[in-house]
N, C-alpha and C positions, 0 to 999 in steps of 0.2 A: 303697355298695350301689346297684345299678341299679334305680331305682324304676319304670322302664318295664315291667319284667317283673311287678312287683307290681300296677301299675295297668293292665296290658293288659286290654282288653275280651275276654271269652270268650263264645262262644255254644255252648250245649249243643244239638246239632242232630241231627235224624233226617232224612236226605235223602228218605226215602220218605213223609214227612208233609207234606201241603199247607200246614198252618199253620206248620210249622217252615221250610219253603222261603220262605214269604212273609216271615217274620221275618228270615231271612238276607238276602233281597233288600233289605228295608227297611234293615237295618244297613249293607249295602254302599253304599246311597245316602248314609249319614251319614259313613262313614269306611271306610278300607281297612286300618286298623291294629287288627286283631283276630285272635283265634285261634278256629278252628272245632274243636269237640270232638264227634266222632260217638260219643255215649255208648253206642250199641248195640255198636259195635266196640271201644271203650275204656271198659269199665264204670266207673261212678262208685262210689267206695268208700263205706263206711258213714260215715266221718268227713267225707269231702268232701260227701256228701249232707246230713249234719247241718249243716255249715257253710253250704251253699246255702240251707237252710231258714231259718237265722238271717238271712242277707242278704235273703231274700225276705219275712221277717216272716210266715211261714206255718207251719202245722202240717202234718205229713206227710199227713194225710188230705186236705188241700186240694190236694195235688200229684197225686192219683190220677185217672187217666183211667177213670172208672167205666163207660164204654161198651165197654171191652175185654172180650172173652170170657173171658180168664183171670181177670179181676176177678169177673165174674158167676159163674163156675163155682167159684172157690176162696175168695173173700173177702167177697163181698156179704153184708151183714147180720151179719158177725162183728165182734167187738170186739177190738182190739189196742191196746197202749199205743204211744206215739210211737216208741220204739226198735224194737218189733216191726214197725211199719209201715215204718220206714226199712230194716230188714233185708229185708222183702218187696219194697220198691221196688228195692233193689240186686240182688235175685235175679230180679226181673221188670221190667227197665228199660223195657219197652214201656208200663208203667203210668204212667210219669212224664210229666206235662204238659210240652209243649215249644212253642217253644224257650225255654230259660232263658238270659238274657243278663246277664252280670256285668260291672260296672265298679267297681273298688275295693271298697268295703265294701257297695255296693248291688247288688241283683239284681232283675230283673223277669221275668215271663212275657211273651214277645213275642206275645201273642195278646189283642187285636188288635196288629198290628205297631207301632202308634203308641205303645204302652206303653214301647217302647224309648227314646222321647224323654226319659223321666224320668231316664235315666242320663247325659244330656248337659247 
């Protein structure tokens, strides 16, 4: 089995986001061996997001960008269980904090970018 594929670093990236671009640039300074996933173009599945949360050691509510208007208009102040939040995040990927950087079984939010150092 090719372990390079399993252990390849992945960054879930939104090129329109300043914080995500900063994380990507920081990662480029560390290595050139990674995969960029533009998750607004290639949506994250429910199972993939659930797996990312396990790797991040976070609850879905911690992944939400609460300053987004879609959050304020539709979800602020409402209670959902973890699976419901994951479904909401897959339906509204702009709500996902970014960038998320994964290396093997670990993942971090790359904000601030220095958080990425925890993966090396």
